[in-house]
C-alpha positions as CSV (number, residue, x, y, z in Angstrom):
1,M,-106.6,155.3,50.7
2,G,-109.8,155.3,50.1
3,T,-112.2,155.6,52.8
4,K,-110.9,155.4,56.9
5,L,-112.4,152.8,59.0
6,D,-112.7,156.5,61.8
7,E,-114.6,158.6,58.6
8,I,-117.4,155.8,58.4
9,S,-117.8,154.3,61.6
10,E,-120.6,154.5,64.9
11,Y,-117.9,156.8,66.6
12,R,-118.6,160.1,68.4
13,R,-117.3,163.9,67.5
14,L,-117.0,164.9,70.1
15,K,-115.4,168.9,70.9
16,G,-113.6,170.9,73.2
17,F,-112.6,168.9,76.8
18,S,-114.7,165.2,75.9
19,H,-112.4,165.4,72.5
20,W,-109.4,165.8,74.8
21,V,-110.2,162.5,77.4
22,E,-111.0,160.2,74.5
23,D,-107.8,161.4,72.2
24,A,-106.4,160.6,75.7
25,L,-106.7,157.7,76.2
26,L,-106.9,156.3,72.1
27,L,-103.1,157.8,72.0
28,A,-102.8,155.9,75.0
29,L,-103.6,152.8,74.5
30,P,-101.2,151.6,71.3
31,I,-98.3,153.9,73.4
32,T,-98.6,152.3,77.1
33,G,-99.0,148.9,75.4
34,T,-95.7,149.8,73.2
35,L,-93.7,150.7,76.2
36,F,-94.9,147.3,78.1
37,I,-93.8,145.1,74.7
38,L,-90.0,146.8,74.7
39,D,-90.3,146.3,78.8
40,V,-89.8,149.7,79.7
41,P,-90.7,149.0,83.5
42,T,-87.9,146.7,83.9
43,R,-85.2,148.6,82.2
44,V,-86.4,151.4,85.0
45,G,-85.9,149.5,87.7
46,V,-90.1,148.6,87.7
47,V,-91.0,145.1,88.5
48,F,-94.1,144.9,86.2
49,F,-96.2,141.4,85.2
50,T,-98.6,140.9,82.4
51,E,-101.5,141.0,84.4
52,Q,-100.9,144.4,85.9
53,Y,-100.6,146.2,82.5
54,C,-103.9,144.0,81.7
55,G,-105.5,145.9,84.4
56,I,-104.7,149.3,82.5
57,F,-105.6,148.5,79.6
58,L,-108.9,146.7,80.4
59,T,-109.7,150.4,82.0
60,M,-108.2,152.9,79.4
61,Y,-110.7,150.4,76.9
62,L,-113.1,150.8,78.8
63,A,-113.8,154.1,79.1
64,A,-113.1,154.9,75.5
65,T,-115.3,152.7,74.2
66,F,-118.2,155.1,76.8
67,L,-116.8,158.2,75.5
68,S,-116.3,157.3,71.8
69,I,-119.7,155.2,70.7
70,P,-123.1,156.0,72.3
71,A,-125.7,153.7,73.6
72,R,-127.7,153.8,70.5
73,K,-127.4,154.5,67.1
74,Q,-129.8,157.1,67.6
75,S,-127.7,159.1,69.7
76,K,-126.7,162.6,69.1
77,K,-123.0,162.4,68.8
78,Q,-121.7,166.1,69.4
79,A,-121.6,165.5,73.1
80,V,-121.6,163.1,75.7
81,P,-124.6,161.9,78.0
82,W,-124.2,162.3,82.0
83,Y,-124.3,158.4,82.5
84,D,-121.8,157.3,79.9
85,W,-119.3,159.7,82.0
86,V,-120.9,157.4,84.9
87,L,-119.0,155.0,83.0
88,V,-116.0,156.0,82.4
89,L,-115.4,156.9,85.7
90,L,-116.6,153.1,86.9
91,A,-114.4,151.8,84.7
92,I,-111.4,153.5,86.2
93,P,-111.6,151.1,89.7
94,S,-112.6,148.1,87.5
95,G,-109.3,147.4,85.3
96,L,-106.9,149.7,88.2
97,Y,-107.9,147.2,90.8
98,I,-106.1,144.7,89.3
99,T,-103.0,146.6,88.6
100,A,-102.7,148.1,92.5
101,R,-103.4,144.5,93.9
102,Y,-102.1,141.7,91.6
103,P,-99.1,141.2,93.2
104,V,-100.7,140.5,96.7
105,L,-103.7,138.9,94.6
106,V,-101.8,136.1,92.8
107,M,-100.6,135.0,96.2
108,N,-104.0,134.1,97.8
109,L,-106.5,133.2,94.1
110,G,-108.1,130.6,96.3
111,R,-109.2,133.8,98.5
112,I,-112.3,135.8,98.3
113,T,-113.1,139.1,99.4
114,F,-116.0,140.9,99.3
115,E,-114.2,144.0,97.6
116,Q,-112.9,140.8,94.6
117,I,-116.3,139.9,94.4
118,F,-117.8,144.2,94.0
119,F,-114.6,144.8,91.1
120,G,-115.1,141.5,89.9
121,T,-119.2,141.9,88.7
122,L,-119.1,145.5,87.9
123,T,-116.2,144.4,85.1
124,I,-118.0,141.8,84.2
125,I,-121.1,144.3,83.8
126,L,-118.8,147.4,82.1
127,I,-117.5,144.7,78.9
128,L,-120.9,143.2,78.3
129,E,-122.1,146.5,78.0
130,A,-119.0,147.9,75.9
131,L,-119.6,144.5,73.5
132,R,-122.9,145.7,73.3
133,R,-122.0,148.9,72.4
134,L,-119.2,147.7,70.2
135,V,-120.6,144.3,67.8
136,G,-124.0,144.2,69.1
137,F,-126.8,142.5,71.1
138,S,-126.3,138.3,69.7
139,L,-122.9,138.0,71.1
140,V,-124.2,139.7,74.4
141,I,-126.8,136.9,75.0
142,I,-124.2,134.2,73.8
143,V,-121.5,135.6,76.8
144,L,-124.9,135.9,79.1
145,A,-126.0,131.8,78.2
146,I,-123.1,130.6,78.5
147,L,-122.1,132.6,82.0
148,L,-125.9,131.3,83.0
149,Y,-124.9,127.5,82.1
150,A,-121.1,128.2,84.0
151,R,-123.2,129.0,87.4
152,F,-125.4,126.4,87.2
153,A,-124.0,123.7,85.1
154,V,-124.5,120.9,88.3
155,H,-128.3,120.9,87.7
156,F,-127.9,120.3,84.0
157,P,-128.0,116.4,82.7
158,A,-125.5,114.1,82.7
159,F,-124.0,114.9,79.6
160,L,-124.3,118.3,80.5
161,G,-123.4,118.5,83.7
162,G,-120.7,120.6,85.2
163,R,-118.7,121.4,88.6
164,P,-121.0,123.1,91.2
165,M,-120.2,126.6,91.2
166,S,-121.6,129.7,93.6
167,S,-121.6,133.2,92.0
168,D,-119.0,134.2,93.7
169,Q,-116.7,131.4,93.3
170,L,-117.2,132.2,89.3
171,I,-116.7,136.0,89.5
172,N,-113.8,135.2,91.2
173,Y,-112.2,133.1,88.3
174,L,-113.3,134.9,85.8
175,Y,-112.3,138.3,86.5
176,L,-108.8,137.0,88.3
177,D,-107.7,133.6,87.1
178,P,-104.7,134.0,84.5
179,N,-106.6,131.4,82.4
180,S,-109.9,133.4,81.7
181,M,-110.4,136.6,80.9
182,L,-106.7,137.7,81.6
183,W,-105.8,135.8,79.3
184,M,-107.4,136.3,76.2
185,L,-106.9,140.7,77.4
186,M,-103.1,140.2,77.8
187,L,-103.6,138.6,73.5
188,A,-105.2,141.6,73.1
189,A,-102.7,143.9,75.1
190,T,-99.8,142.6,73.2
191,I,-100.2,140.6,70.5
192,G,-103.5,142.1,68.7
193,L,-102.2,145.4,70.0
194,A,-98.3,145.5,68.0
195,F,-100.1,144.2,65.0
196,V,-102.9,146.2,65.1
197,T,-100.1,149.0,65.2
198,F,-98.3,147.6,62.7
199,G,-101.2,147.6,60.4
200,Q,-103.1,151.2,60.6
201,F,-99.4,152.8,60.0
202,L,-99.2,151.3,57.2
203,I,-102.3,152.2,56.1
204,H,-101.8,155.6,57.6
205,F,-98.8,156.3,56.0
206,G,-99.6,155.1,52.0
207,V,-98.0,151.5,52.3
208,G,-101.9,149.9,51.7
209,Q,-102.1,152.2,48.9
210,I,-98.8,150.9,47.2
211,F,-99.6,147.9,48.2
212,T,-102.5,148.6,45.2
213,D,-100.7,150.1,43.1
214,L,-98.3,147.2,43.2
215,A,-101.5,144.7,42.3
216,T,-103.0,147.8,39.3
217,V,-99.7,147.6,37.6
218,S,-99.3,143.6,37.7
219,F,-102.4,142.8,36.9
220,G,-104.9,145.9,35.3
221,R,-104.2,145.3,31.7
222,M,-105.3,141.8,32.1
223,R,-108.6,139.8,31.3
224,G,-111.2,140.8,34.3
225,G,-107.9,143.5,35.5
226,S,-110.3,145.4,37.7
227,A,-111.2,142.2,39.9
228,K,-107.6,140.5,39.4
229,T,-106.5,143.9,41.0
230,A,-108.8,143.4,44.0
231,V,-107.8,140.1,44.8
232,V,-104.1,140.6,44.8
233,G,-104.4,144.0,46.4
234,S,-107.0,143.2,49.2
235,S,-105.3,139.6,49.8
236,L,-101.8,141.9,50.6
237,V,-103.7,144.9,52.9
238,G,-105.6,142.3,54.4
239,T,-102.5,140.4,55.7
240,I,-101.5,144.1,57.3
241,T,-104.7,145.1,59.0
242,G,-106.0,140.9,59.7
243,A,-109.9,142.0,60.0
244,P,-111.6,141.3,56.9
245,M,-114.7,144.4,57.8
246,S,-112.2,146.6,58.0
247,N,-110.2,145.9,55.1
248,V,-113.7,145.8,52.8
249,F,-114.4,149.0,54.2
250,L,-110.8,150.2,53.4
251,T,-109.9,148.9,50.4
252,G,-113.4,148.5,49.0
253,S,-114.5,151.9,48.6
254,I,-111.7,151.3,45.7
255,T,-111.7,148.2,44.2
256,I,-115.6,147.6,44.3
257,P,-116.9,150.4,42.1
258,M,-113.6,149.8,39.9
259,M,-115.3,146.3,39.2
260,K,-118.5,147.9,38.5
261,K,-117.6,150.2,36.3
262,S,-115.5,147.5,34.7
263,G,-118.8,145.3,33.6
264,Y,-118.8,142.8,37.0
265,P,-122.6,142.9,38.3
266,P,-122.2,144.0,41.4
267,R,-122.7,140.8,43.5
268,M,-119.4,139.4,42.3
269,A,-117.6,142.7,43.3
270,G,-118.9,142.6,46.3
271,A,-117.7,139.0,46.6
272,V,-114.6,139.8,45.0
273,E,-113.7,142.4,48.1
274,A,-115.2,139.6,50.7
275,V,-113.2,137.4,50.2
276,A,-110.3,138.7,49.0
277,S,-110.2,140.9,52.3
278,S,-111.2,138.2,54.5
279,G,-108.0,135.6,53.2
280,G,-105.3,138.0,55.0
281,Q,-105.9,136.1,57.8
282,I,-104.7,132.9,56.6
283,M,-102.0,134.8,53.7
284,P,-98.3,134.3,55.4
285,P,-96.6,136.0,56.8
286,V,-99.0,138.1,58.8
287,M,-102.0,136.5,59.8
288,G,-103.4,138.0,62.1
289,I,-103.7,137.1,65.9
290,G,-105.2,133.6,65.3
291,A,-102.3,132.4,64.3
292,F,-100.7,133.8,67.0
293,I,-103.0,132.0,69.8
294,M,-103.0,128.8,67.8
295,A,-98.7,128.5,67.8
296,E,-99.1,129.1,71.5
297,N,-101.7,126.3,71.7
298,L,-99.0,123.8,70.2
299,G,-96.1,125.1,71.6
300,V,-94.7,125.4,68.4
301,S,-93.3,128.8,66.9
302,Y,-95.4,130.8,64.7
303,A,-93.0,130.0,61.8
304,E,-94.0,126.4,61.8
305,V,-98.1,127.7,61.6
306,A,-96.7,130.1,59.1
307,L,-95.5,127.5,57.1
308,A,-98.0,125.0,57.4
309,A,-100.9,127.8,56.1
310,V,-98.5,128.4,52.7
311,F,-100.0,125.8,50.8
312,P,-104.0,125.7,51.3
313,A,-103.7,130.0,51.6
314,I,-102.3,130.0,48.1
315,L,-104.9,126.6,46.7
316,Y,-107.2,129.6,48.6
317,Y,-106.6,132.5,46.4
318,F,-105.4,131.0,43.2
319,A,-109.0,129.6,42.6
320,V,-110.4,133.2,43.4
321,F,-107.9,134.7,41.0
322,M,-108.8,131.8,38.9
323,Q,-112.8,132.1,39.1
324,V,-112.7,136.4,38.3
325,D,-110.1,135.6,34.9
326,L,-113.1,132.4,33.8
327,E,-116.2,134.8,34.5
328,A,-114.0,138.2,32.8
329,G,-113.7,136.0,29.6
330,K,-117.5,134.8,29.7
331,R,-118.5,137.8,30.2
332,G,-116.1,139.5,27.6
333,L,-114.5,142.2,30.1
334,G,-111.5,143.8,29.2
335,G,-108.6,145.3,31.7
336,L,-108.3,148.3,32.9
337,S,-107.7,151.7,30.6
338,R,-104.5,153.3,31.2
339,E,-106.1,156.6,32.5
340,Q,-107.3,153.5,35.4
341,I,-103.6,152.2,35.6
342,P,-100.3,154.7,37.8
343,S,-97.2,155.1,36.5
344,V,-95.1,152.2,36.7
345,W,-91.8,153.7,37.4
346,K,-93.4,155.5,40.2
347,T,-94.9,152.4,41.5
348,I,-91.4,150.4,41.0
349,Q,-89.7,153.6,42.9
350,R,-91.7,154.0,46.0
351,S,-92.4,149.9,46.5
352,W,-89.2,149.2,48.5
353,I,-90.7,150.8,51.4
354,T,-93.4,147.7,51.1
355,L,-90.3,145.2,51.1
356,F,-88.3,146.8,53.6
357,T,-91.3,146.5,56.1
358,L,-92.7,143.5,55.7
359,G,-88.7,142.7,55.3
360,C,-88.3,144.2,58.4
361,L,-91.0,141.7,60.1
362,V,-90.5,138.7,57.7
363,Y,-86.8,139.1,59.9
364,T,-87.3,139.6,63.4
365,L,-90.1,136.9,63.3
366,F,-88.5,134.2,61.7
367,I,-84.7,134.9,61.8
368,V,-84.2,136.5,64.5
369,R,-86.7,134.8,67.0
370,M,-88.6,137.5,68.5
371,S,-91.9,137.4,69.9
372,P,-94.5,138.4,67.5
373,S,-95.5,141.8,69.6
374,T,-92.3,142.5,69.7
375,A,-91.1,142.1,66.3
376,A,-94.3,143.7,64.8
377,T,-93.7,146.6,67.3
378,I,-89.9,146.8,66.6
379,S,-91.0,146.4,62.4
380,T,-93.0,149.8,63.3
381,L,-90.6,151.5,64.8
382,V,-88.0,151.0,62.4
383,S,-90.4,151.6,59.3
384,V,-91.6,155.1,60.8
385,P,-88.5,157.1,59.8
386,F,-88.0,155.9,56.4
387,F,-92.1,156.3,55.8
388,L,-90.7,160.2,54.9
389,A,-89.3,159.1,51.5
390,L,-92.7,159.2,49.8
391,P,-92.3,163.1,49.7
392,E,-96.6,162.8,50.8
393,N,-95.4,161.9,53.9
394,R,-93.3,164.8,54.9
395,R,-95.3,168.2,55.7
396,P,-97.9,166.3,57.3
397,F,-95.5,164.0,58.7
398,F,-97.0,164.5,62.4
399,Q,-100.4,164.3,61.9
400,L,-100.2,161.3,60.2
401,L,-98.3,159.8,63.2
402,I,-101.3,161.0,65.9
403,N,-104.7,159.5,63.0
404,S,-102.2,156.1,62.5
405,L,-102.5,156.1,66.8
406,R,-105.8,156.8,66.5
407,G,-106.5,154.7,64.2
408,S,-105.0,151.7,66.0
409,G,-106.2,152.9,69.5
410,R,-109.8,152.9,67.8
411,M,-109.3,149.7,66.1
412,L,-108.2,148.2,69.7
413,L,-111.7,149.3,71.7
414,V,-113.0,146.2,69.3
415,V,-110.4,143.9,69.9
416,G,-110.4,144.6,73.3
417,G,-114.0,144.2,74.2
418,V,-114.4,140.9,71.6
419,M,-111.1,139.4,73.2
420,S,-112.0,139.8,77.4
421,A,-115.4,138.8,76.6
422,A,-114.2,136.1,74.7
423,G,-111.9,135.7,78.0
424,L,-115.2,135.4,80.2
425,V,-116.4,132.5,77.7
426,V,-113.3,130.9,78.3
427,G,-112.9,131.3,81.6
428,A,-117.3,129.1,81.6
429,F,-116.0,126.5,79.7
430,N,-113.2,126.2,81.9
431,V,-114.2,126.1,85.3
432,S,-117.6,124.4,84.6
433,G,-115.9,121.3,82.5
434,M,-117.8,121.8,79.7
435,S,-114.7,121.9,77.2
436,F,-113.9,118.6,78.6
437,S,-117.6,117.7,78.0
438,I,-117.9,119.0,74.0
439,S,-115.0,117.5,73.2
440,F,-115.7,114.0,75.2
441,M,-119.2,114.1,73.1
442,L,-117.5,114.6,69.4
443,S,-115.2,112.2,70.2
444,Q,-118.1,109.6,71.3
445,A,-119.3,111.0,68.0
446,G,-116.9,110.3,65.8
447,K,-116.0,106.5,67.1
448,G,-119.1,106.0,64.6
449,N,-117.3,108.0,61.5
450,V,-114.5,110.9,61.1
451,I,-116.2,112.8,58.9
452,F,-119.4,112.9,61.1
453,L,-116.7,114.2,63.6
454,L,-115.4,117.4,61.3
455,L,-118.8,118.0,60.3
456,G,-119.9,118.1,63.7
457,T,-116.8,120.5,64.6
458,A,-116.9,122.7,61.0
459,I,-119.9,123.4,61.6
460,A,-119.7,125.0,65.3
461,S,-116.8,126.4,64.3
462,M,-118.6,128.7,62.0
463,I,-121.2,129.2,63.9
464,L,-119.0,130.2,67.4
465,G,-117.8,132.6,64.3
466,M,-121.2,134.1,63.0
467,G,-121.0,137.9,64.6
468,M,-117.1,137.4,66.5
469,P,-114.2,138.3,64.7
470,S,-111.6,135.0,64.3
471,A,-109.5,135.3,66.7
472,P,-112.0,135.5,69.6
473,A,-113.6,132.7,67.5
474,Y,-111.2,130.4,67.0
475,A,-109.8,130.7,70.4
476,L,-113.2,129.2,71.8
477,A,-113.2,126.3,68.8
478,A,-109.6,125.4,70.0
479,I,-110.4,124.7,73.7
480,L,-114.1,123.1,73.0
481,F,-113.7,121.1,69.6
482,A,-109.7,121.2,68.5
483,P,-108.7,117.8,71.5
484,A,-111.2,115.9,70.2
485,L,-110.1,115.6,66.7
486,I,-106.5,115.5,67.9
487,K,-108.2,112.5,70.3
488,F,-108.7,110.7,67.4
489,G,-105.8,110.8,66.1
490,I,-105.9,113.9,63.5
491,Y,-102.9,115.4,63.2
492,P,-102.6,118.5,65.8
493,M,-101.3,121.0,63.3
494,A,-104.5,120.3,61.2
495,A,-106.6,119.6,63.5
496,H,-106.2,123.3,65.0
497,M,-106.5,124.7,60.8
498,F,-108.9,123.3,60.2
499,V,-111.2,124.7,63.3
500,F,-109.6,128.1,62.2
501,Y,-110.7,128.0,58.2
502,Y,-114.0,127.1,59.6
503,A,-113.4,129.9,62.0
504,I,-113.2,132.4,59.5
505,L,-115.0,131.2,57.4
506,S,-118.2,132.9,58.8
507,N,-116.9,135.8,58.0
508,F,-118.1,135.3,53.8
509,T,-120.9,132.8,54.6
510,P,-124.7,133.7,54.7
511,P,-126.9,134.4,57.2
512,I,-124.0,136.8,59.5
513,A,-121.7,137.1,56.7
514,L,-120.0,140.4,58.1
515,A,-117.1,140.8,55.5
516,C,-120.4,141.0,53.0
517,F,-122.5,143.2,54.9
518,A,-119.4,145.7,54.8
519,A,-119.4,145.4,50.8
520,A,-122.9,145.4,50.7
521,P,-123.5,149.4,50.7
522,L,-120.6,149.7,48.4
523,A,-122.2,147.7,45.7
524,G,-125.1,148.8,46.2
525,T,-127.1,144.6,46.7
526,D,-128.1,142.9,49.2
527,P,-125.9,141.3,51.6
528,M,-127.6,137.6,50.5
529,K,-126.5,138.0,47.2
530,I,-122.8,138.6,48.2
531,G,-123.3,136.2,50.0
532,W,-124.3,133.5,47.9
533,T,-121.6,133.7,45.4
534,A,-119.1,134.7,47.6
535,M,-119.0,130.7,49.3
536,R,-118.2,129.9,45.2
537,L,-115.4,132.0,45.1
538,G,-114.5,130.7,48.4
539,I,-115.2,127.1,47.8
540,M,-111.8,126.0,48.3
541,A,-111.8,127.6,52.0
542,Y,-114.8,124.7,52.8
543,I,-113.2,122.0,50.9
544,V,-109.1,122.5,51.6
545,P,-109.2,121.6,55.8
546,F,-111.3,118.0,55.2
547,I,-108.1,117.6,52.8
548,F,-105.3,118.3,54.6
549,V,-106.7,116.3,58.1
550,F,-106.9,113.0,56.0
551,F,-103.3,114.5,54.1
552,P,-100.9,116.2,56.6
553,A,-98.6,116.8,53.1
554,M,-100.6,120.1,52.1
555,L,-98.9,121.3,55.4
556,F,-96.5,120.6,54.3
557,K,-96.0,118.1,56.5
558,G,-94.6,114.7,54.9
559,T,-91.5,113.3,52.6
560,F,-90.3,116.0,49.8
561,A,-91.1,113.7,46.7
562,A,-94.8,114.1,48.4
563,I,-95.5,117.5,48.9
564,V,-94.7,118.6,45.3
565,V,-96.4,115.8,43.8
566,S,-98.4,117.3,45.6
567,V,-98.8,120.8,45.3
568,I,-98.9,120.3,41.1
569,T,-101.9,118.0,41.5
570,A,-104.0,120.5,43.7
571,L,-103.3,123.2,41.2
572,I,-104.7,121.5,38.6
573,G,-107.3,120.6,40.3
574,V,-108.7,124.2,41.6
575,G,-108.2,125.4,38.0
576,I,-110.1,122.1,36.8
577,L,-112.6,123.6,39.7
578,S,-112.5,127.1,39.2
579,I,-113.4,126.2,36.1
580,A,-116.5,123.6,36.2
581,L,-117.9,126.4,39.5
582,T,-117.7,128.9,36.6
583,G,-118.5,127.6,33.7
584,F,-116.0,128.4,31.2
585,F,-112.7,128.1,29.7
586,T,-112.4,129.2,26.1
587,Q,-116.2,128.8,26.0
588,K,-119.1,128.0,27.6
589,V,-118.8,124.4,29.9
590,S,-122.5,122.1,29.3
591,L,-123.5,121.2,33.0
592,F,-122.3,117.0,32.3
593,R,-118.7,118.3,31.2
594,R,-119.2,120.6,34.2
595,V,-120.1,117.7,36.7
596,V,-117.4,115.5,35.1
597,M,-114.7,118.0,35.8
598,V,-115.6,118.6,39.7
599,I,-115.0,114.6,39.7
600,G,-111.8,115.0,38.3
601,G,-110.1,118.4,39.6
602,I,-111.2,116.9,43.6
603,A,-109.6,113.3,42.5
604,L,-106.5,115.9,41.6
605,L,-106.7,117.6,44.5
606,I,-106.4,114.4,46.9
607,P,-102.5,114.9,48.1
608,M,-100.2,112.1,48.5
609,R,-99.6,110.7,51.7
610,R,-96.6,107.7,52.8
611,G,-97.6,103.6,52.3
612,A,-100.1,104.4,50.2
613,W,-98.4,106.3,47.6
614,E,-99.9,103.4,44.5
615,L,-103.1,104.1,45.6
616,L,-103.0,107.9,45.3
617,L,-101.4,108.1,41.9
618,V,-104.0,105.7,40.4
619,V,-106.4,108.7,42.3
620,N,-104.8,110.8,40.6
621,A,-104.2,109.9,37.9
622,F,-108.2,109.0,37.6
623,G,-108.4,112.7,38.1
624,L,-106.4,113.6,35.2
625,G,-108.3,111.8,32.5
626,M,-111.6,112.7,33.5
627,V,-110.2,116.4,33.2
628,L,-108.9,115.4,30.1
629,M,-111.9,113.9,28.5
630,A,-114.2,116.6,29.6
631,L,-111.3,119.2,28.3
632,T,-111.6,117.6,24.7
633,P,-113.6,119.9,22.8
634,E,-110.9,122.8,24.1
635,I,-108.2,120.5,23.5
636,R,-109.3,119.3,19.9
637,S,-109.7,123.1,19.2
638,L,-106.1,124.2,20.4
639,F,-104.6,121.1,18.4
640,N,-106.2,122.4,15.3
641,K,-105.0,125.8,16.0
642,F,-102.2,124.7,16.4
643,R,-101.7,122.6,13.0
644,G,-103.1,125.7,11.4
645,L,-100.3,127.3,12.4
646,A,-97.9,125.1,11.2
647,K,-98.8,124.5,7.5
648,P,-96.2,126.6,5.3
649,T,-97.9,128.8,3.8
650,D,-99.0,130.1,6.9
651,L,-96.0,130.4,8.3
652,A,-94.9,132.2,5.6
653,K,-97.4,134.9,5.6
654,M,-96.3,135.2,9.3
655,T,-92.7,136.0,8.8
């Protein structure tokens, strides 16, 4: 399915002994995680703390990072220099100390020893260096600044001040406390590992390609078929990868050239792929690690989070789908040629595998109610034999198996690096009291106006998400900002979903829009141009969170009647906003009519709410009236066409 992530990355291409060591670590990461998730140690009589497994995961991902990724981009990629071998050796005790000593340490966390400080300091330095190689300097600087703040918070002004904290206390807390680095590392090593492995197996064994083929067969012949295929295909693949940048590389290498060839400008082709790939994290049934962290934070099942996410995700993708269709109409673009569309019959024959794999995941998650990590792991193992039903998988089966595990290991380097760094930040905020201070300041600011509170939270959440994967960005935003929203009286699910959405939006919002930067070389244009176009396509992601905060019916919280009315009016509203943003329906739409449509579309988006039925019905009716007024020329044209067809002479000709 296009270019694999490990073929376009900055990884070394090693040979000989160093290659074998690197490969062993990359393969061991998903294998060890799978064994732990399936509780194999307990079944063979070994009592094993989760934190001890996290120590093993920490050692492996750090060592593999220093072997796989050079210190500088300009460095040679065929050999490992001596200093990286030193870092590999230092990574071994940093994590294995936790594995070996945690059962004793957990009984005396308040007692600080020299070896705890030594290994804690070493681990923090190694995590920051791994983070620099994986992501870049910007995130390292942010983490360092927060760690320094935690150390010297007591010297800050009252509203920013924190608890007094010695360096030894801070390092010990960050390294060993289960509410700091180990908490986020545990999420990476269990839920993150399980879903990364699930996604990599589906991608390498061709299931991702089947998703794209299904989208192409379903929408390829339509107006703007190439872009519609990209929207649907990338959203489906995005549900199994949960990583916008990876998804752009995987699907964009096919869809972006296809859109450009069909007539879409490069910036539009890149923007469609960036927005569609980013939305996979808000589309059930698989929403990435962030959704599972949300379920833990709220103390609810993942099923409740997935149900709440359904309608906003539908509005998000409906808006993108409508805009690419209208854009095609405005530019006079047709569908794909017959040669570009795969065989319908062959695609249908192969599609049962996608239904089986996702069906297995849905069954284990929502019916059997397994834990997310167990459900994803079981689904992966059960699906593997069925991949042999595809003829192209039979001969290279074992090679594909190895490639799937290796691909999982490589993706886990980024997941482990960013999540462990995020754990350091979470620990620093917790131990310094900064999370409480920020929550208190936001609550005070919001006393005058809840809109100011939401705007401040939205901006702060987006800033956190810039250059950082959505899961750790949401985890931080949930600690810092969500409590203030809940304290203000906002429905907890809506508060967490609000910061979750805005943490994701940074993937296609300039200036640091990682999905747009990934799409830029494939589209052959400036990532900023892609970013501004992506903001227009993904407009619903900016609007919907403000609506479901005030009207939880959009999250399926309310009466059945309120939910049904809200769904219908919101879909109409999204369609009208898409026309206004594109400036085209059956013909070009004037600026005045577009403004009227924006007002009417937003009025239709407002859902029903208990205790305000009459008022909100009036608002929706007003919106519908504005829309009908704006669409008068199109309505008159359709009426005239219908009246013309109804003439007896025309009907006789037709028959």
